[in-house]
C-alpha positions as CSV (number, residue, x, y, z in Angstrom):
1,M,70.8,66.2,63.4
2,I,68.8,67.6,66.3
3,G,69.1,71.1,64.8
4,A,67.6,69.8,61.5
5,I,64.6,68.3,63.4
6,E,64.1,71.6,65.2
7,V,64.1,73.6,62.0
8,G,61.9,70.9,60.4
9,L,59.3,71.2,63.1
10,L,59.1,75.0,62.6
11,Y,58.7,74.5,58.9
12,G,56.0,72.0,59.7
13,I,53.8,75.0,60.6
14,F,54.6,76.5,57.3
15,A,53.8,73.2,55.5
16,L,50.4,73.1,57.2
17,G,49.6,76.4,55.7
18,V,50.7,75.2,52.2
19,Y,48.6,72.1,52.7
20,L,45.4,74.2,53.2
21,T,45.8,75.9,49.9
22,F,47.4,73.3,47.6
23,R,45.6,70.1,48.9
24,V,42.4,71.3,50.6
25,L,41.4,74.3,48.5
26,N,43.3,73.1,45.4
27,F,44.6,76.7,44.9
28,P,48.1,77.4,43.5
29,D,49.1,80.1,46.0
30,L,52.5,81.7,45.6
31,T,51.8,84.3,48.2
32,V,53.7,82.3,50.7
33,D,57.1,83.3,49.3
34,G,56.2,86.8,50.5
35,S,54.1,86.2,53.5
36,L,56.7,84.1,55.2
37,T,59.1,87.1,55.2
38,T,56.2,89.4,56.1
39,G,55.6,87.4,59.3
40,A,59.3,87.5,60.1
41,A,59.7,91.2,59.3
42,T,56.6,92.1,61.5
43,A,57.9,90.2,64.4
44,A,61.4,91.6,64.1
45,A,60.2,95.2,63.8
46,L,57.9,94.9,66.9
47,I,60.5,93.1,69.0
48,H,63.1,95.8,68.1
49,A,60.4,98.4,69.1
50,G,60.3,96.8,72.6
51,Q,57.0,94.8,72.2
52,S,56.4,91.4,73.8
53,P,57.9,88.6,71.7
54,L,54.7,86.6,72.0
55,L,52.6,89.5,70.7
56,A,55.1,90.2,68.0
57,T,55.0,86.6,66.8
58,L,51.2,86.6,66.8
59,A,51.3,89.9,64.9
60,G,53.4,88.1,62.3
61,G,50.6,85.6,61.8
62,V,48.0,88.4,61.5
63,T,50.0,90.2,58.7
64,G,50.3,86.9,56.9
65,M,46.5,86.5,57.1
66,I,46.1,90.0,55.6
67,A,48.4,89.1,52.7
68,G,46.5,85.9,52.0
69,A,43.2,87.8,52.1
70,I,44.5,90.3,49.6
71,T,45.3,87.4,47.2
72,G,41.9,85.9,47.8
73,I,40.2,89.2,47.0
74,L,42.2,89.8,43.9
75,H,41.2,86.3,42.7
76,T,37.5,86.3,43.7
77,K,36.5,89.9,43.4
78,G,39.0,91.1,40.8
79,K,38.6,87.9,38.7
80,I,42.4,87.6,38.4
81,D,43.8,84.1,37.8
82,G,44.8,82.5,41.1
83,L,48.4,81.9,40.2
84,L,48.8,85.5,39.0
85,A,47.0,86.9,42.0
86,G,49.5,85.1,44.3
87,I,52.5,86.3,42.2
88,L,51.2,89.9,42.3
89,T,50.8,89.8,46.1
90,M,54.2,88.2,46.5
91,I,55.9,90.9,44.4
92,A,54.2,93.7,46.3
93,L,55.2,92.1,49.7
94,W,58.9,92.4,48.8
95,S,58.6,96.2,49.0
96,I,56.3,96.1,51.9
97,N,58.7,93.9,53.9
98,L,61.5,96.3,53.2
99,R,59.4,99.1,54.5
100,I,58.5,97.1,57.6
101,M,62.1,96.3,58.5
102,G,63.6,99.5,57.2
103,K,66.5,97.6,55.6
104,S,67.2,94.2,54.0
105,N,67.8,92.3,57.3
106,L,67.0,92.9,60.9
107,P,69.1,90.8,63.3
108,F,68.2,89.9,66.9
109,L,71.4,90.9,68.7
110,R,70.4,91.7,72.3
111,E,66.7,91.6,71.9
112,E,64.7,89.1,73.9
113,T,62.8,86.6,71.7
114,L,60.7,83.5,72.3
115,I,63.8,81.4,71.5
116,S,66.2,83.3,73.7
117,P,65.6,81.3,76.9
118,L,66.2,78.1,75.0
119,R,69.4,79.5,73.5
120,E,70.7,80.8,76.8
121,A,70.1,77.4,78.4
122,G,72.4,75.9,75.8
123,W,69.7,73.6,74.5
124,M,69.6,74.7,70.9
125,G,70.7,71.9,68.6
126,K,72.2,69.9,71.5
127,T,69.4,68.3,73.5
128,W,66.0,66.9,72.8
129,Y,64.3,69.4,75.1
130,V,63.8,72.0,72.3
131,V,62.5,69.2,70.0
132,L,59.9,68.3,72.6
133,I,58.9,71.9,73.1
134,F,58.6,72.5,69.3
135,L,56.7,69.2,68.9
136,V,54.1,70.3,71.5
137,V,53.6,73.6,69.7
138,V,53.4,72.2,66.2
139,F,51.0,69.4,67.3
140,A,48.8,71.9,69.0
141,I,48.5,73.8,65.8
142,K,48.0,70.6,63.8
143,L,45.1,69.6,66.1
144,L,43.5,73.0,65.6
145,V,43.7,72.5,61.9
146,D,42.2,69.0,62.2
147,W,39.4,70.4,64.3
148,F,38.7,73.3,62.0
149,L,38.6,71.1,58.9
150,S,36.1,68.8,60.7
151,T,33.6,71.6,61.3
152,D,30.8,72.6,58.9
153,L,32.9,75.5,57.7
154,G,35.9,73.3,57.2
155,L,33.9,70.8,55.3
156,A,32.5,73.6,53.1
157,I,36.1,74.6,52.3
158,Q,37.0,71.0,51.4
159,A,33.9,70.8,49.1
160,T,35.0,74.1,47.5
161,G,38.3,72.6,46.6
162,N,36.8,69.4,45.3
163,N,33.8,70.6,43.3
164,E,33.2,74.3,43.4
165,Q,30.2,74.3,41.2
166,M,28.4,71.6,43.1
167,I,28.9,73.2,46.5
168,R,27.9,76.6,45.1
169,S,24.6,75.1,44.0
170,F,23.9,74.3,47.7
171,G,24.2,78.0,48.5
172,V,27.7,78.1,49.8
173,N,29.7,81.3,49.2
174,T,32.7,79.8,47.5
175,D,34.4,83.2,47.1
176,G,34.2,83.6,50.9
177,M,35.6,80.1,51.4
178,K,38.6,80.9,49.2
179,I,39.4,84.2,50.9
180,L,39.1,82.6,54.3
181,T,41.3,79.6,53.4
182,L,44.0,81.8,51.8
183,S,43.9,84.0,54.9
184,L,44.3,81.1,57.3
185,S,46.9,79.5,55.2
186,N,49.1,82.6,55.0
187,G,48.4,83.3,58.7
188,L,50.2,80.0,59.5
189,V,52.9,80.8,57.1
190,G,53.4,84.3,58.7
191,L,53.5,82.7,62.1
192,A,56.1,80.2,60.9
193,G,58.1,83.0,59.5
194,A,58.1,84.9,62.8
195,L,59.3,81.8,64.6
196,I,61.9,80.8,62.0
197,A,63.4,84.4,62.1
198,Q,63.7,84.2,65.9
199,Y,65.3,80.8,65.7
200,N,67.8,81.9,63.1
201,G,68.5,85.2,64.9
202,V,67.6,87.4,61.9
203,A,64.8,88.4,59.7
204,D,66.1,88.7,56.1
205,I,64.3,90.0,53.0
206,S,65.4,86.9,51.0
207,M,64.3,84.2,53.4
208,G,61.1,83.5,51.5
209,I,62.6,83.2,48.1
210,G,61.6,79.8,46.6
211,V,60.2,78.6,49.9
212,I,57.0,77.4,48.2
213,L,59.1,74.5,46.9
214,V,60.0,73.6,50.4
215,G,56.4,73.5,51.4
216,L,55.5,71.4,48.3
217,A,58.3,69.0,49.1
218,S,57.1,68.6,52.7
219,V,53.4,68.0,51.6
220,I,54.2,65.7,48.7
221,L,57.0,63.8,50.4
222,G,55.0,63.2,53.7
223,Q,51.8,62.2,52.0
224,A,53.6,59.9,49.6
225,L,54.8,58.0,52.6
226,L,51.8,58.2,55.0
227,G,48.9,59.0,52.6
228,Q,46.1,61.4,53.1
229,R,43.0,59.2,53.7
230,W,42.0,61.0,56.8
231,I,42.5,64.6,57.9
232,W,44.5,63.7,61.0
233,L,46.8,61.5,58.9
234,A,47.1,64.1,56.1
235,T,48.2,66.8,58.5
236,L,50.5,64.4,60.3
237,A,52.1,63.5,57.0
238,V,52.7,67.2,56.2
239,V,54.6,67.7,59.5
240,V,56.6,64.5,59.1
241,G,57.4,65.5,55.5
242,A,58.8,68.9,56.7
243,V,61.0,67.2,59.3
244,L,62.1,64.5,56.8
245,Y,62.9,67.1,54.2
246,R,65.2,68.9,56.7
247,I,66.9,65.7,57.6
248,I,67.6,64.9,54.0
249,I,69.1,68.3,53.4
250,F,71.2,67.9,56.5
251,G,72.4,64.6,55.3
252,A,73.2,66.0,51.9
253,L,75.3,68.8,53.4
254,R,77.1,66.3,55.7
255,I,78.2,64.2,52.7
256,G,79.7,67.1,50.9
257,F,77.0,68.8,48.8
258,N,77.3,72.6,48.5
259,Q,74.7,74.9,50.1
260,D,74.1,76.3,46.6
261,D,72.8,72.9,45.5
262,M,70.0,72.8,47.9
263,K,67.3,74.3,45.6
264,L,68.2,71.7,43.0
265,M,68.0,69.0,45.6
266,T,64.6,70.3,46.7
267,A,63.3,70.2,43.1
268,L,64.6,66.7,42.6
269,L,62.9,65.6,45.8
270,V,59.6,66.9,44.7
271,I,60.0,65.2,41.2
272,A,61.0,61.9,42.9
273,A,58.0,62.0,45.3
274,L,55.7,62.6,42.3
275,L,57.2,60.0,40.0
276,L,58.3,57.1,42.2
277,P,54.7,56.1,43.1
278,R,54.1,55.3,39.4
279,W,56.9,52.7,39.4
280,G,55.6,49.2,39.9
281,F,57.9,47.9,42.6
282,L,56.8,50.7,45.0
283,K,53.2,49.8,44.7
284,R,53.8,46.9,47.1
285,I,54.1,49.6,49.8
286,P,50.6,50.3,51.3
287,S,50.9,54.1,51.1
288,F,52.0,53.9,47.5
289,K,49.4,51.3,46.4
290,N,47.0,52.4,43.7
291,R,48.8,55.8,43.4
292,G,50.4,55.1,40.1
293,N,47.4,56.2,38.1
294,K,46.6,59.2,40.2
295,R,47.4,62.7,39.0
296,S,50.7,64.2,40.1
297,D,50.0,67.9,39.5
298,T,48.1,69.3,42.5
299,L,47.7,72.7,40.6
300,T,45.4,71.4,37.9
301,Q,43.2,68.7,39.3
302,P,41.2,68.7,42.6
303,A,42.4,66.3,45.3
304,P,39.9,64.0,47.0
305,A,38.7,65.4,50.3
306,A,40.1,63.8,53.5
307,T,37.6,62.4,55.8
308,T,37.5,62.9,59.6
309,G,37.1,59.2,60.4
310,A,39.5,57.5,62.8
C-alpha cells in the first residue's frame, strides 16, 4: 500500500504534465508516451556515465521539453494535425531512446541515484518517510505550476486553450503559447520518467507504452472527485487522482487480477470516470453536480479555464 502511494506521487508529476496539455491547452498530445522514456533514458545514460544523479534527472526533464517543443513546432509551423504531430514525435522517440541507452533497458545496479539513500535506509515501501519526501517534492512542483498559470503568460495559455481565435485578436502569439505549453508539459513528463526509472531501478524502452492512458485516468478521476473550479484545486485533484489510480491498481492485484489486465482496468476506470457523472444518483455529490450535461471528451471541446481565486 505504501509502495503504491510512493509510485502514485511520482506519477503525479507526470499527470501534472498531462493536465497542462489536455485540460489547460486542450491539446491531444501523445508525445508523452515517448518523452517519459526519453527522460528515463537520459537520466540513466548520464548516471552510468558518472554524472550527478540530480543533474541527470534535470537533464531528463530538459530532453522531455525538447521533445514537446518538436511536437509544437510540427503542429504550429508545419501545420500538422496536433494528434498526428504527437504520434510522429512519439514514434521517432522510440529510436532516439534506444540510441540514448544503447540497448532496450539500462538497469541501475551499483550506480548511485537520487533514490539510493532511501533504498539503503530500508524505507522504500515500508515506512511513511519516503511518502513524505515525495509529497514535498510533488507539492513543490504543483505550487510552481499553480504560480505559473496565475501569471500573465499562464493566463494567455489558458485563454489559448479556451478560445484561440479570441485571444489571437488581442495580439497574443498562440503558436508560441502552444509550443511553450507542450514543452513545459513534456518537461514534467521527462522529469517524472527520470524519477520513476530511478525508483524502479531500471530505464526500459517500453516503460512509456500506453502511459497516456494512466495520465488521463489520473486527471479525469481526480477532477471527477474534487472538481477543477480553481487552479490550485484542479492541480491538487490531478495529484490525488494519480495516487488513487495506483491504489486501485494495487487493490486489483491484491484480490487476484493478473498484471496483464491492468491496461484493461485503466481503460475501464477512464470510461467510468467519464460516464458516472451523467448518472442521476451521483449528482447529489457536490463535485458531480451539474456535470451530467458537460462534455466527456477533452480532445474535441475546450475546457473552461480555472480561476486563481481561493
